[in-house]
VEXDREN-2710 file (C-alpha; in Angstrom, 1 decimal):
% VEXDREN-2710
k/r/px/py/pz
1/MET/57.8/-80.3/73.1
2/LEU/55.6/-77.4/72.0
3/TYR/54.9/-74.0/73.7
4/ASN/51.8/-71.9/74.2
5/SER/51.3/-68.2/75.0
6/THR/50.1/-67.5/78.5
7/GLN/47.5/-65.1/77.0
8/ASN/46.5/-67.2/74.0
9/ALA/46.7/-70.9/74.4
10/SER/45.8/-71.4/70.7
11/GLU/49.1/-70.0/69.7
12/ILE/51.4/-73.0/69.5
13/VAL/55.1/-72.7/68.6
14/SER/58.3/-74.8/68.6
15/SER/61.0/-74.1/71.1
16/ALA/63.1/-72.5/68.4
17/GLN/60.2/-70.2/67.5
18/ALA/59.7/-69.3/71.2
19/ILE/63.4/-68.5/71.6
20/ALA/63.7/-66.5/68.4
21/GLN/60.5/-64.5/68.9
22/GLY/61.0/-63.9/72.6
23/ILE/57.5/-62.9/73.4
24/SER/54.1/-63.8/71.9
25/LYS/52.5/-61.3/69.4
26/ASP/49.7/-60.8/71.9
27/GLY/52.2/-59.8/74.6
28/GLY/51.9/-63.2/76.4
29/LEU/54.9/-65.3/77.5
30/PHE/55.7/-68.7/76.0
31/VAL/55.5/-71.7/78.3
32/PRO/55.9/-75.5/77.7
33/GLN/52.7/-77.3/77.1
34/GLU/53.9/-80.0/79.6
35/PHE/56.9/-80.6/81.8
36/PRO/59.2/-83.7/81.6
37/LYS/59.0/-85.9/84.7
38/TYR/62.2/-87.1/86.3
39/GLY/62.0/-90.2/88.4
40/GLU/64.4/-91.8/90.8
41/ALA/66.5/-93.3/87.9
42/ASP/66.8/-90.0/86.2
43/PHE/68.1/-88.2/89.3
44/LYS/70.5/-91.0/90.1
45/THR/71.9/-90.7/86.6
46/LEU/72.2/-86.9/87.1
47/LEU/74.1/-87.4/90.3
48/GLY/76.9/-88.9/88.3
49/GLU/77.1/-86.1/85.8
50/ASP/79.0/-82.8/85.9
51/TYR/77.2/-79.5/85.4
52/LYS/77.4/-79.7/81.6
53/GLY/76.0/-83.3/81.6
54/ARG/73.1/-82.2/83.7
55/ALA/72.5/-79.2/81.5
56/LYS/72.5/-81.3/78.3
57/LYS/69.9/-83.7/79.8
58/VAL/67.5/-80.8/80.8
59/PHE/67.9/-79.0/77.5
60/SER/67.3/-82.1/75.4
61/ASP/64.0/-82.7/77.2
62/PHE/62.7/-79.1/76.5
63/LEU/64.4/-78.3/73.1
64/THR/63.2/-81.3/71.1
65/ASP/63.7/-79.5/67.8
66/PHE/67.4/-79.2/68.5
67/SER/69.7/-82.2/67.8
68/ALA/71.8/-83.7/70.5
69/GLU/74.9/-82.4/68.6
70/GLU/73.4/-78.8/68.7
71/ILE/72.7/-79.0/72.4
72/GLU/76.1/-80.4/73.2
73/ALA/77.8/-77.6/71.2
74/CYS/75.7/-74.9/72.9
75/VAL/76.4/-76.2/76.4
76/ASP/80.1/-76.9/75.8
77/SER/80.6/-73.4/74.4
78/ALA/78.8/-71.7/77.3
79/TYR/79.9/-73.3/80.5
80/THR/83.7/-73.4/80.2
81/ALA/86.2/-73.2/83.0
82/GLU/87.8/-70.2/81.3
83/LYS/84.5/-68.2/81.6
84/PHE/83.4/-69.5/85.1
85/GLY/86.7/-70.3/86.8
86/SER/86.0/-74.0/87.2
87/GLU/84.2/-76.9/85.7
88/ASN/81.2/-76.2/88.0
89/PRO/79.9/-72.8/87.1
90/ALA/77.4/-72.8/90.0
91/PRO/79.2/-74.1/93.2
92/LEU/77.7/-74.4/96.6
93/ALA/79.3/-72.6/99.6
94/TYR/78.6/-74.1/103.0
95/THR/78.5/-71.7/105.9
96/LYS/76.1/-70.7/108.7
97/LEU/74.6/-67.7/110.6
98/ASP/73.8/-67.8/114.3
99/GLY/74.2/-71.6/114.0
100/VAL/71.7/-72.1/111.2
101/PRO/73.3/-73.8/108.2
102/LEU/73.4/-71.9/104.9
103/ASN/73.8/-73.6/101.6
104/ILE/74.7/-70.7/99.3
105/LEU/74.4/-71.4/95.6
106/GLU/77.0/-69.0/94.1
107/LEU/75.8/-68.0/90.7
108/TRP/78.1/-65.2/90.0
109/HIS/81.4/-66.7/88.9
110/GLY/80.8/-65.9/85.2
111/PRO/82.3/-63.1/83.0
112/THR/80.0/-60.3/84.4
113/CYS/79.9/-61.5/88.0
114/ALA/76.2/-62.0/88.2
115/PHE/73.7/-64.9/88.0
116/LYS/72.5/-63.7/84.6
117/ASP/75.6/-65.2/83.1
118/MET/74.3/-68.7/83.8
119/ALA/71.6/-68.0/81.1
120/LEU/73.1/-65.3/79.0
121/GLN/76.3/-67.2/78.1
122/ILE/74.2/-69.9/76.4
123/LEU/71.3/-67.8/75.1
124/PRO/73.2/-66.4/72.1
125/HIS/74.1/-70.0/71.0
126/LEU/70.4/-71.1/71.3
127/LEU/69.2/-67.9/69.6
128/THR/71.4/-68.1/66.6
129/ARG/70.4/-71.7/66.0
130/SER/66.8/-70.8/66.5
131/LEU/67.0/-68.1/63.9
132/LYS/68.4/-70.5/61.4
133/LYS/65.6/-72.9/62.0
134/THR/62.7/-70.4/61.9
135/CYS/63.7/-67.3/59.9
136/ASP/67.0/-67.9/58.1
137/GLY/68.6/-64.7/56.8
138/LYS/67.1/-62.2/59.2
139/ASP/69.1/-60.3/61.9
140/ALA/67.8/-60.4/65.4
141/VAL/67.4/-57.1/67.3
142/ILE/67.7/-57.9/71.0
143/LEU/66.0/-55.3/73.2
144/VAL/66.8/-55.5/76.9
145/ALA/65.4/-53.6/79.9
146/THR/67.7/-54.0/82.9
147/SER/67.7/-53.2/86.5
148/GLY/71.5/-53.8/86.5
149/ASP/72.8/-57.3/85.9
150/THR/70.9/-58.5/82.9
151/GLY/72.2/-55.6/80.7
152/LYS/75.9/-56.3/81.1
153/ALA/75.4/-60.1/80.9
154/ALA/73.4/-59.7/77.7
155/LEU/75.8/-57.3/76.2
156/GLU/78.7/-59.6/76.9
157/GLY/76.9/-62.7/75.7
158/PHE/75.8/-61.1/72.4
159/LYS/79.0/-59.1/71.8
160/ASP/79.9/-59.4/68.1
161/VAL/77.6/-62.4/67.6
162/GLU/76.8/-62.5/63.9
163/HIS/73.3/-61.6/62.7
164/THR/72.4/-59.9/66.0
165/LYS/72.2/-56.3/67.3
166/ILE/71.6/-55.6/71.0
167/ILE/70.2/-52.4/72.6
168/VAL/70.0/-52.1/76.4
169/PHE/68.0/-49.6/78.4
170/TYR/68.6/-49.0/82.1
171/PRO/67.2/-46.5/84.7
172/VAL/69.7/-43.7/84.9
173/ASN/69.7/-43.5/88.7
174/GLY/68.6/-47.1/89.3
175/VAL/71.8/-49.2/89.0
176/SER/75.1/-49.3/91.0
177/PRO/78.1/-47.3/89.7
178/MET/79.9/-50.5/88.9
179/GLN/76.9/-51.9/86.9
180/LYS/76.7/-48.6/85.0
181/HIS/80.4/-48.6/84.2
182/GLN/80.2/-52.3/83.1
183/MET/77.5/-51.4/80.6
184/ASN/78.8/-48.1/79.3
185/THR/82.3/-49.5/78.6
186/GLN/81.0/-52.5/76.7
187/GLU/82.9/-53.6/73.7
188/GLY/81.4/-54.9/70.4
189/LYS/80.3/-53.6/67.1
190/ASN/76.7/-54.7/67.5
191/VAL/76.0/-53.2/70.9
192/ASN/74.2/-50.0/72.1
193/VAL/73.3/-48.7/75.6
194/CYS/70.9/-46.0/76.7
195/ALA/69.8/-44.7/80.1
196/ILE/66.2/-43.7/80.6
197/LYS/64.8/-41.0/82.9
198/GLY/62.7/-43.4/85.0
199/ASN/62.8/-46.7/86.9
200/PHE/63.1/-50.3/85.7
201/ASP/59.4/-50.7/85.3
202/ASP/59.4/-47.7/82.9
203/ALA/62.2/-49.4/80.9
204/GLN/60.4/-52.8/80.9
205/THR/57.1/-51.3/79.8
206/GLY/58.8/-49.3/77.1
207/VAL/60.5/-52.4/75.7
208/LYS/57.3/-54.5/75.8
209/ARG/55.4/-51.6/74.0
210/ILE/58.1/-51.5/71.2
211/PHE/57.9/-55.3/70.9
212/THR/54.1/-55.3/70.4
213/THR/53.7/-52.3/68.1
214/PRO/52.9/-53.7/64.6
215/GLU/54.3/-50.7/62.6
216/ILE/57.7/-51.0/64.3
217/SER/57.8/-54.7/63.6
218/GLU/56.9/-54.1/60.0
219/LYS/59.7/-51.5/59.6
220/LEU/62.1/-54.1/60.9
221/ALA/60.8/-56.7/58.5
222/GLU/61.3/-54.3/55.6
223/ASN/65.0/-54.2/56.7
224/ASN/65.3/-58.0/57.1
225/MET/65.3/-57.7/60.9
226/LEU/63.1/-59.0/63.7
227/PHE/62.8/-58.4/67.5
228/SER/63.9/-60.8/70.1
229/SER/64.5/-60.5/73.8
230/ALA/67.3/-61.4/76.3
231/ASN/65.1/-60.7/79.3
232/SER/63.7/-63.5/81.3
233/ILE/60.5/-63.2/79.4
234/ASN/62.4/-65.2/76.7
235/TRP/62.2/-69.0/77.3
236/GLY/65.8/-69.3/76.3
237/ARG/66.7/-67.2/79.4
238/LEU/64.5/-69.1/81.8
239/LEU/65.3/-72.7/80.8
240/PRO/69.0/-72.5/81.7
241/GLN/68.0/-71.4/85.2
242/ILE/66.2/-74.6/85.9
243/VAL/69.5/-76.5/85.5
244/TYR/71.3/-74.9/88.4
245/TYR/68.6/-75.9/90.9
246/ILE/68.7/-79.5/89.7
247/SER/72.5/-79.4/89.8
248/ALA/72.5/-77.9/93.3
249/TYR/70.3/-80.7/94.6
250/CYS/72.7/-83.3/93.1
251/ASP/75.7/-81.5/94.7
252/LEU/74.0/-81.5/98.1
253/VAL/73.5/-85.3/97.8
254/ASN/77.0/-85.9/96.6
255/ASP/78.5/-83.7/99.3
256/GLY/76.6/-85.6/102.0
257/LYS/74.5/-82.6/103.1
258/ILE/71.2/-84.4/102.4
259/ALA/70.1/-88.0/101.6
260/PHE/68.8/-88.8/98.1
261/GLY/65.1/-88.1/98.0
262/ASP/65.1/-85.6/100.9
263/PRO/63.2/-82.4/100.3
264/ILE/64.8/-79.0/100.2
265/ASN/63.6/-75.4/100.4
266/VAL/64.9/-72.7/98.0
267/VAL/65.4/-69.0/98.9
268/VAL/65.6/-66.5/96.1
269/PRO/66.1/-62.7/96.1
270/THR/63.4/-61.8/93.7
271/GLY/62.6/-59.0/91.3
272/ASN/61.2/-60.1/88.0
273/PHE/60.3/-63.5/89.4
274/GLY/62.2/-65.5/86.8
275/ASN/64.8/-67.0/89.1
276/ILE/62.4/-68.4/91.6
277/LEU/60.0/-69.5/88.8
278/ALA/62.8/-71.7/87.5
279/SER/63.0/-73.5/90.8
280/TYR/59.2/-74.0/90.7
281/TYR/59.5/-75.4/87.2
282/ALA/62.2/-77.8/88.5
283/SER/59.8/-79.0/91.1
284/LEU/57.2/-79.7/88.4
285/MET/59.8/-82.0/86.9
286/GLY/60.2/-83.9/90.2
287/LEU/62.8/-82.0/92.2
288/PRO/61.6/-82.3/95.8
289/ILE/61.2/-78.7/96.9
290/LYS/59.1/-78.1/100.0
291/LYS/58.9/-74.3/100.1
292/PHE/59.7/-71.5/97.8
293/ILE/60.9/-68.5/99.9
294/CYS/60.6/-65.3/97.9
295/ALA/62.8/-62.6/99.3
296/SER/62.2/-58.9/98.4
297/ASN/63.7/-55.6/99.4
298/SER/61.5/-52.6/100.3
299/ASN/59.8/-52.9/96.9
300/ASN/57.8/-55.7/98.5
301/VAL/54.9/-56.1/96.0
302/LEU/55.6/-59.8/95.8
303/THR/55.6/-60.2/99.6
304/ASP/52.1/-58.6/99.8
305/PHE/50.9/-60.7/96.9
306/ILE/51.9/-64.0/98.4
307/LYS/50.2/-63.0/101.7
308/THR/47.0/-61.5/100.3
309/GLY/46.5/-62.7/96.7
310/VAL/46.3/-59.0/95.6
311/TYR/49.0/-57.7/93.3
312/ASP/49.1/-54.0/93.5
313/LYS/51.9/-51.9/91.9
314/ASN/50.2/-48.6/93.0
315/ARG/52.7/-47.9/95.8
316/GLN/55.8/-46.0/96.6
317/PHE/58.9/-47.0/94.5
318/TYR/62.1/-47.3/96.5
319/THR/65.6/-47.0/95.1
320/THR/67.6/-49.4/97.3
321/MET/71.1/-50.8/97.7
322/SER/69.8/-54.0/96.0
323/PRO/68.9/-52.3/92.8
324/SER/68.4/-55.4/90.7
325/MET/65.3/-56.0/92.8
326/ASP/63.9/-52.5/92.5
327/ILE/60.9/-53.7/90.5
328/LEU/57.1/-53.3/90.9
329/VAL/56.0/-55.3/87.9
330/SER/57.3/-58.9/88.1
331/SER/56.8/-60.1/84.6
332/ASN/57.4/-63.8/85.1
333/LEU/54.7/-64.1/87.7
334/GLU/52.4/-64.3/84.7
335/ARG/53.8/-67.7/83.9
336/LEU/53.2/-69.0/87.4
337/LEU/49.6/-67.8/87.3
338/TYR/49.0/-69.5/84.0
339/ASN/50.2/-72.8/85.5
340/LEU/48.2/-72.5/88.8
341/THR/45.0/-71.9/86.9
342/GLY/45.4/-75.1/84.9
343/ASN/46.7/-73.1/81.8
344/ASP/43.7/-70.7/81.8
345/ASP/44.8/-68.1/79.2
346/LYS/41.6/-66.1/79.6
347/ALA/42.1/-65.6/83.4
348/THR/45.8/-64.8/82.9
349/ARG/45.0/-62.3/80.2
350/ALA/42.3/-60.6/82.3
351/TRP/44.8/-60.2/85.2
352/MET/47.5/-58.8/83.0
353/ASN/45.1/-56.4/81.4
354/ALA/43.9/-55.3/84.9
355/LEU/47.6/-54.7/85.8
356/LYS/48.1/-52.5/82.8
357/GLY/44.8/-50.6/83.2
358/GLU/44.4/-50.3/87.0
359/GLY/47.8/-51.3/88.3
360/LYS/46.4/-54.2/90.3
361/TYR/44.5/-57.5/90.2
362/GLU/43.3/-60.1/92.7
363/VAL/43.6/-63.9/92.0
364/THR/40.9/-66.4/92.9
365/ASP/40.7/-68.0/96.3
366/GLU/41.9/-71.3/94.8
367/VAL/45.1/-69.8/93.3
368/LYS/45.7/-67.8/96.5
369/SER/45.4/-71.0/98.6
370/VAL/48.0/-72.8/96.4
371/ILE/50.4/-69.9/96.5
372/GLY/50.1/-69.7/100.3
373/LYS/51.0/-73.4/100.7
374/LYS/53.9/-73.4/98.3
375/PHE/55.4/-69.9/98.8
376/TYR/56.6/-67.8/101.6
377/GLY/57.1/-64.0/101.1
378/GLY/59.3/-61.7/103.2
379/PHE/61.3/-58.6/102.7
380/CYS/64.3/-56.7/104.2
381/ASP/64.9/-53.0/104.1
382/ASP/68.4/-51.5/103.5
383/ARG/69.2/-51.3/107.3
384/GLN/68.4/-55.0/107.7
385/THR/70.4/-55.9/104.6
386/GLN/73.5/-54.2/105.8
387/ALA/73.2/-55.8/109.2
388/THR/73.0/-59.2/107.6
389/ILE/76.1/-58.6/105.5
390/ASN/78.0/-57.5/108.7
391/ARG/76.9/-60.4/110.8
392/LEU/77.7/-63.0/108.1
393/PHE/81.1/-61.6/107.6
394/THR/81.8/-61.0/111.3
395/GLN/80.8/-64.5/112.3
396/GLU/81.9/-66.6/109.4
397/SER/84.2/-64.4/107.2
398/TYR/81.7/-64.9/104.4
399/LEU/81.2/-61.8/102.2
400/CYS/78.0/-61.5/100.3
401/ASP/76.4/-58.8/98.1
402/THR/73.3/-56.9/99.0
403/HIS/70.8/-59.1/97.1
404/THR/72.1/-62.3/98.7
405/ALA/71.9/-60.6/102.0
406/VAL/68.2/-59.9/101.4
407/ALA/67.7/-63.6/100.8
408/VAL/69.6/-64.6/103.9
409/GLY/67.7/-62.1/106.0
410/VAL/64.3/-63.3/104.7
411/TYR/65.4/-66.9/105.3
412/GLU/66.1/-66.0/108.9
413/GLN/62.6/-64.6/109.2
414/TYR/61.1/-67.8/107.7
415/VAL/63.0/-70.0/110.2
416/ARG/62.0/-67.8/113.2
417/GLU/58.3/-67.9/112.1
418/THR/58.0/-71.5/111.2
419/GLY/60.8/-73.4/112.9
420/ASP/61.4/-75.2/109.6
421/LEU/65.1/-76.3/109.3
422/THR/64.7/-78.2/106.1
423/PRO/68.0/-77.8/104.3
424/SER/67.7/-74.8/102.0
425/VAL/69.5/-73.6/98.9
426/ILE/70.0/-69.8/99.0
427/ALA/70.6/-68.2/95.6
428/SER/73.5/-65.8/95.6
429/THR/73.1/-63.6/92.6
430/ALA/76.1/-61.2/92.4
431/SER/79.6/-60.6/93.5
432/PRO/79.8/-58.2/96.5
433/TYR/82.3/-56.1/94.5
434/LYS/79.4/-55.1/92.2
435/PHE/78.0/-53.1/95.1
436/SER/81.2/-52.1/96.9
437/LYS/79.9/-48.9/98.6
438/ALA/77.0/-50.7/100.3
439/VAL/79.0/-53.7/101.2
440/LEU/81.9/-51.6/102.5
441/GLU/79.6/-49.6/104.7
442/ALA/78.1/-52.8/106.0
443/VAL/81.4/-54.4/106.9
444/ALA/83.0/-51.3/108.3
445/PRO/80.3/-48.8/109.3
446/ASP/82.7/-46.3/110.7
447/ILE/85.0/-46.1/107.8
448/ASP/85.7/-42.9/105.8
449/LEU/84.5/-43.9/102.4
450/PRO/87.0/-43.5/99.5
451/GLU/85.9/-41.1/96.8
452/THR/85.7/-43.4/93.8
453/GLU/84.1/-46.8/93.1
454/PHE/87.4/-48.5/92.4
455/GLU/89.0/-47.1/95.5
456/MET/86.1/-48.7/97.4
457/VAL/86.8/-52.0/95.6
458/ASP/90.4/-51.8/96.7
459/LYS/89.4/-50.9/100.3
460/LEU/86.9/-53.8/100.5
461/ASN/89.6/-56.2/99.2
462/GLU/92.0/-54.8/101.8
463/LEU/89.6/-55.3/104.7
464/THR/88.1/-58.7/103.8
465/GLY/90.8/-60.4/101.8
466/MET/88.2/-61.6/99.3
467/PRO/89.8/-61.5/95.8
468/VAL/88.4/-59.0/93.3
469/PRO/87.0/-60.8/90.3
470/ALA/89.2/-60.2/87.2
471/PRO/86.3/-58.9/85.0
472/LEU/85.6/-56.1/87.5
473/ALA/89.3/-55.3/88.2
474/GLY/89.8/-55.0/84.5
475/LEU/87.2/-52.2/84.2
476/LYS/89.2/-49.7/86.2
477/ASP/91.0/-48.0/83.2
478/LYS/88.2/-48.5/80.7
479/THR/86.6/-45.4/79.1
480/ALA/82.8/-45.2/78.6
481/ARG/81.6/-45.6/75.1
482/PHE/77.9/-44.8/75.8
483/SER/76.3/-41.8/77.5
484/ALA/72.9/-41.4/75.9
485/VAL/69.9/-40.6/78.2
486/THR/66.3/-40.5/76.9
487/GLU/62.8/-40.2/78.2
488/PRO/60.7/-43.5/78.3
489/ASP/58.4/-42.1/75.6
490/ALA/61.4/-41.6/73.2
491/MET/62.7/-45.2/73.5
492/ARG/61.1/-46.1/70.2
493/GLU/62.9/-43.3/68.3
494/PHE/66.2/-44.3/70.0
495/VAL/65.8/-47.9/68.8
496/LEU/65.0/-46.9/65.2
497/SER/67.8/-44.4/65.1
498/ALA/70.3/-46.9/66.6
499/LEU/69.4/-49.4/63.9
500/GLY/69.7/-46.8/61.2
501/ILE/66.1/-47.2/60.0
502/GLY/64.5/-44.2/61.8
END
């Protein structure tokens, strides 16, 4: 299995090189040259496997320059019951809303209580092995732009991992208090955190600019270092996400919710487009997915794109109660476009250049038509999000976070508009306790809010009875280690200074 850049198909690398490098030198993203095809026999075998067994199968088909023993070691180290609370790190919860069944894929049982753990607990294992295969002796400098959850999950995953250093940038007013506290109290000798005066797109643009500036890369090389990424632009982040959609399908069959071979829909609260792209990639492998339902908050650039074929980031940016989706530049959409054009790197590069230069692009009628058939786009504002949290808890005693509520709300829109009741998997991406203020206000609109974040956590626990995840409860008495704030234009200097090579 080899990989190409979305913006230069002549650049061909191994999976280890794609993971170690993170992003192509031309700024493109690495994608597989082809996708393994799973038939009936493959899926029936997967039905009999646990999550780890399913992960080992998928990884072995994409990471062909890794030995079976290496893949087994990575998977067994990442998905432990100690880290995720059970042998199944991605369980399904079955509930309903107004009588419509909801199959909620809970992806937040890991050490940072967010779906990013599903990839970022295994990425350090993949990356360190990739470094040994491709550039032995160099230290990897992991740069991360985060809208909240990726930052903490990456910091936790790479904490004290040998031959790595990790620097995380987050928008100073664009994450929840709990997310901020999680990052700023992070332990580890090789970690660093900095807020930026801007939004997530500013952080993401700054990281990409640092990645693709030759003189910075040369300075790192002089000091026996190289850049890599823990964002979903890294193939090692995206690949693990394919696994949980395949596993969820197997669980639905085993639990008697669908018959083997029946199609499903997937519903994903979407910001950077990586999570929903993983489900699309699973469908290319043979998973029978009928519709990809892309749920956005008020930053509904993807909703408009799916409906019109025009991607336009020139619009008002909203700071919402679902901050991990407060994004106007969805990086992984580039990978989808590359696939839908038949791997046309020139067309993909032209669209990405137009996005950089003009802030917008329009795809061809052919691509627009395919997207319209396969995808549905919808969005919920904060008022609708809170109403969904309230109704789901009031009716079914099921408590969800703000991002999951966006997905549920958009799924309701889809069912009303289409009448399609195909069984659907709804990705639940974070614990409600990561957004205690918004969830508490939704569940008890008339409550006098406690003053502090952890008092809100306690009140939400008191009102709902839902246990507080131990990783969040343990943060209460932790003191912040990091407090730096910088302008987006000064991110480069911060990186060099943090590495001691400025």
